[in-house]
C-alpha positions as semicolon CSV with decimal commas, in nm:
position;residue;x (nm);y (nm);z (nm)
1;M;-2,008;-2,921;4,791
2;L;-2,140;-2,610;4,854
3;Q;-2,502;-2,556;4,846
4;D;-2,606;-2,243;5,078
5;T;-2,640;-1,930;4,728
6;Q;-2,459;-1,686;4,895
7;T;-2,147;-1,888;5,002
8;I;-2,179;-2,066;4,595
9;R;-2,190;-1,675;4,489
10;Y;-1,871;-1,632;4,698
11;Y;-1,664;-1,885;4,558
12;Q;-1,736;-1,767;4,246
13;K;-1,627;-1,418;4,339
14;L;-1,334;-1,570;4,439
15;T;-1,228;-1,829;4,144
16;D;-1,278;-1,538;3,934
17;A;-1,043;-1,356;4,128
18;L;-0,730;-1,621;4,185
19;V;-0,747;-1,687;3,774
20;E;-0,712;-1,298;3,760
21;I;-0,414;-1,321;3,967
22;W;-0,260;-1,551;3,849
23;N;-0,324;-1,454;3,491
24;R;-0,106;-1,182;3,590
25;G;0,173;-1,322;3,703
26;Y;0,145;-1,401;4,050
27;R;0,157;-1,766;4,162
28;T;0,077;-1,988;4,422
29;D;0,219;-1,847;4,766
30;D;0,080;-1,532;4,663
31;L;-0,304;-1,693;4,547
32;R;-0,281;-1,821;4,874
33;L;-0,189;-1,519;5,056
34;Y;-0,493;-1,363;4,871
35;L;-0,767;-1,670;4,939
36;D;-0,648;-1,629;5,374
37;G;-0,721;-1,240;5,298
38;Y;-1,029;-1,348;5,168
39;L;-1,160;-1,593;5,382
40;A;-1,036;-1,384;5,679
41;A;-1,208;-1,118;5,528
42;L;-1,595;-1,288;5,585
43;R;-1,412;-1,447;5,918
44;H;-1,428;-1,065;6,033
45;S;-1,732;-0,953;5,867
46;N;-1,963;-1,185;5,995
47;A;-2,093;-1,246;5,561
48;I;-2,221;-1,605;5,618
49;E;-2,139;-1,890;5,918
50;P;-1,851;-2,018;6,054
51;Y;-1,895;-2,380;5,932
52;L;-2,010;-2,240;5,558
53;I;-1,702;-2,055;5,538
54;H;-1,506;-2,383;5,664
55;R;-1,638;-2,505;5,356
56;L;-1,556;-2,211;5,108
57;E;-1,249;-2,262;5,263
58;E;-1,232;-2,616;5,136
59;E;-1,352;-2,595;4,843
60;A;-1,140;-2,317;4,713
61;S;-0,820;-2,483;4,814
62;R;-0,907;-2,752;4,613
63;F;-1,012;-2,509;4,321
64;L;-0,629;-2,348;4,374
65;Y;-0,397;-2,671;4,409
66;D;-0,574;-2,796;4,125
67;P;-0,293;-2,759;3,799
68;F;-0,630;-2,761;3,546
69;N;-0,764;-2,463;3,669
70;F;-0,432;-2,221;3,632
71;E;-0,302;-2,345;3,263
72;V;-0,193;-2,197;3,006
73;P;-0,389;-2,298;2,700
74;Q;-0,089;-2,352;2,425
75;P;-0,126;-2,274;2,033
76;E;-0,202;-2,542;1,841
77;P;0,043;-2,522;1,565
78;E;-0,112;-2,374;1,182
79;S;-0,065;-2,667;0,909
80;G;-0,016;-2,575;0,552
81;Y;0,084;-2,205;0,602
82;Y;0,448;-2,211;0,515
């Protein structure tokens, strides 16, 4: 569980970007590459402590592999308009 405010902000930005990329038609392999690049950039920039980056990676991976985060909502059938 993330508790550092800066790490939470990075997590929110990252997960929002993952959902947006998914909606553009990219799939899990592409999202994983994006996540790896994002984390590499954080490590390179020393923006947050390495242990926080590790926690962020764990949480983001959990988000990435949860199928409910990327479901396409099915439209409800209209009844009574035939």
